Each structure stands twice: as C-alpha cells, then as structure tokens.
C-alpha positions in Angstrom: 14.1 -20.6 -15.2 12.8 -22.4 -18.4 13.4 -26.1 -19.1 16.2 -26.9 -21.7 14.9 -30.0 -23.0 17.5 -32.0 -21.7 16.8 -34.8 -19.0 19.6 -33.9 -16.5 20.6 -30.5 -15.0 18.9 -27.8 -13.0 16.9 -27.1 -16.2 15.8 -30.5 -16.9 12.3 -31.0 -18.8 10.3 -30.5 -21.6 10.1 -26.8 -22.5 6.8 -25.2 -22.3 5.1 -21.9 -22.3 5.0 -20.4 -18.6 1.0 -20.1 -18.1 -0.3 -16.9 -16.6 -2.7 -18.3 -13.7 -5.1 -15.6 -12.0 -4.6 -15.2 -8.1 -6.9 -17.3 -6.0 -9.2 -15.7 -3.4 -7.2 -17.0 -0.6 -4.3 -15.0 -1.8 -6.2 -12.0 -1.5 -7.1 -12.6 2.1 -4.1 -10.4 3.8 -5.1 -7.2 2.0 -7.3 -4.8 4.5 -9.6 -2.5 2.7 -10.3 0.9 4.2 -13.9 0.0 4.9 -13.1 -3.3 7.0 -10.2 -1.2 8.7 -12.8 1.4 9.6 -15.4 -0.9 10.7 -12.7 -2.8 12.9 -11.7 0.3 14.4 -15.2 1.3 15.3 -16.0 -1.8 16.8 -13.0 -2.0 19.2 -13.9 1.7 20.1 -17.4 0.8 21.2 -16.6 -2.7 22.6 -13.6 -2.2 24.4 -11.0 -4.9 24.9 -11.4 -8.5 25.6 -10.8 -9.9 29.0 -7.6 -11.6 27.8 -6.5 -8.3 26.0 -6.9 -6.6 29.3 -4.7 -9.1 31.2 -2.1 -8.4 28.6 -2.3 -4.6 29.3 -2.3 -5.4 32.9 0.9 -7.4 32.4 2.5 -4.5 30.5 1.6 -1.9 33.2 3.0 -4.3 36.0 6.1 -5.6 34.6 6.7 -2.8 31.9 9.5 -3.4 29.4 10.1 -7.0 30.8 6.8 -8.2 29.9 7.3 -8.6 26.5 8.0 -12.6 26.9 5.4 -13.5 29.4 2.9 -11.4 26.9 3.9 -13.1 24.2 3.5 -16.6 25.8 0.3 -15.6 27.2 -1.0 -14.1 23.7 0.3 -17.3 22.0 -1.7 -19.6 24.1 -4.8 -18.0 23.7 -4.7 -17.0 19.9 -2.7 -20.4 18.8 0.0 -19.0 16.6 3.2 -17.2 16.6 2.4 -14.4 14.3 -0.9 -13.7 16.0 0.5 -13.4 19.4 3.4 -10.9 18.0 0.8 -9.0 16.4 -1.5 -8.7 19.5 1.4 -7.9 21.6 2.4 -5.0 19.4 -1.2 -3.9 19.2 -1.6 -4.0 22.9 1.6 -2.2 23.4 0.5 0.7 21.0 -2.6 0.8 23.1 -0.8 1.3 26.1 1.5 4.0 24.5 -1.7 6.1 23.4 -3.4 5.8 26.7 -0.3 7.2 28.4 0.2 9.8 25.9 -3.5 11.0 26.5 -2.8 11.1 30.0 0.1 13.0 29.8 -1.9 15.5 27.7 -4.4 16.0 30.2 -2.2 16.5 33.3 
C-alpha cells in the first residue's frame, strides 16, 4: 500500500518511493545447501544418535502411536523450542519407520 499524502486514514503519510533493500544474511539462514545436507547426513550416519534421541526412539518403540505427546514434551525440554521439538519428533519417527522397513526386508 502506498501513502496518499493525507494525514489520516489507512494510507496516511508522505508519499515516497519504496526502496529495494537486499536480503540480510540472517534471512538466508533457513536454506539448506546440498553440501550441508550431505555432510549432516554423513555425520549422523557415522556418529549415530545422541543419547536423548535414543530415549525418544525408545519411547516410540515402547508406547507406539500414543507416545507423540511424551516425545514432544521430552524433546522440547532438551531442545528448548516448540518448532525444534516437532522437527526432532518427526525425524525420529522417520528413522524408526526406516528401521522397521529395513528389518521387514531382511525377514
């Protein structure tokens, strides 16, 4: 919305040209490059899971589908934020489903 030059209303204010400001580096932080994704995947493969991730996986194995809330609460305590906890819970669920699929193929 551009300013209309009036002193009242939704478009109040002096009419000026909108500046084209370049993105800040902090706004690019969420993008994951192919190389970083590959490195993270490799490190996860080599190092395995952290102890708290193993506990999350154990909760999932023991309680099954009803473990969602407990897993979320545990992950939130360890990671500190809602978004991170949800992301970690989904990641652990995905890992568990891959493990089960792999086990089913061998049997």
